[in-house]
N, C-alpha and C positions, 0 to 999 in steps of 0.2 A: 504493499501501499506508499502509495507518497504523503509525504508528510511535506506543509507549508507554513508557513510564521500565520499566515491573517488571508481571511475570507477580502476576496480585493472585489470591488464591483464596476470595474471599468471593462471588460468585454460586453458584458450582459446589459451594462448602461449602455455602450454605441451600438448593440446591434439591436434592442429596444429601438431606440430612436430611430439610426437610420431605415429599421422595417414599417415606421411611421414617418418616412419621409420627409422628417426635421430637421431641420437645422441645429447646429447645439443653439445659435442665439433663438430661435422658437421655444427650443425646452427653456430656455433661461429666465423669457419675458413668461410663458408660461407658467414657471416653476416661481419666480419672483428673487431666483438666484443670478450672480453673474456668468454672463458666458464666460469667462477665466475659471472659474468656480467647476462649469461642470465638464470644461476640459480639465485641468487638474483632476476630478476623478476619474474621466475615460481615462487618462496615462495612469493613474494609478499613486498617483502623488498625495494625493489627501482620503481621505476614507471618511463617509457621509454620516450622520448625526440619523436616529433615530426620527428625528423632525425631519429633514435632510431626504431622508425616504421617502418620509409620506406627500412632502413636498413634490417628487419627480415620479411618487408614482402617480397620484392626481392627474399631472401635469402630462401625461403619456399615456391617461387612459387606464390606469391597472388598479388594480386595490394593493395595499402594500404587502396585502400576503401575496398575491399573484406573484409580485416585483420577487421577496426572498423565495417563492419555489421557483424560478426561473434559475437566481443566485445557486439555489441548491442541487439544482440538477448542473450546472457547469461545474460542480465540486465536487459530484460524488465521483468516490471512490479515495479522497481524498481525505486522511485525517490531520488537525492541527496541530502542530507542532506546541507542545506545552513546556514554559519554563518559567523559574522561579527567578525570582529578584531579590 
């Protein structure tokens, strides 16, 4: 089984946005987020809060649970590497 340190939303977010024929600018406008932030999410530079997931989901015409289910599908077969500090 593959190990990862973080679940990242970038690839899934970009895939959904493109399937809806939506630009980053349009998604930013619909979600009340900045376009540069959308770009950073898609490139996995930033990770969204739960509130941001709700805003993005609504803007994309999804329920937040549908967005999370797509993330779940993306990471089937992976385990999250747990480290203690």
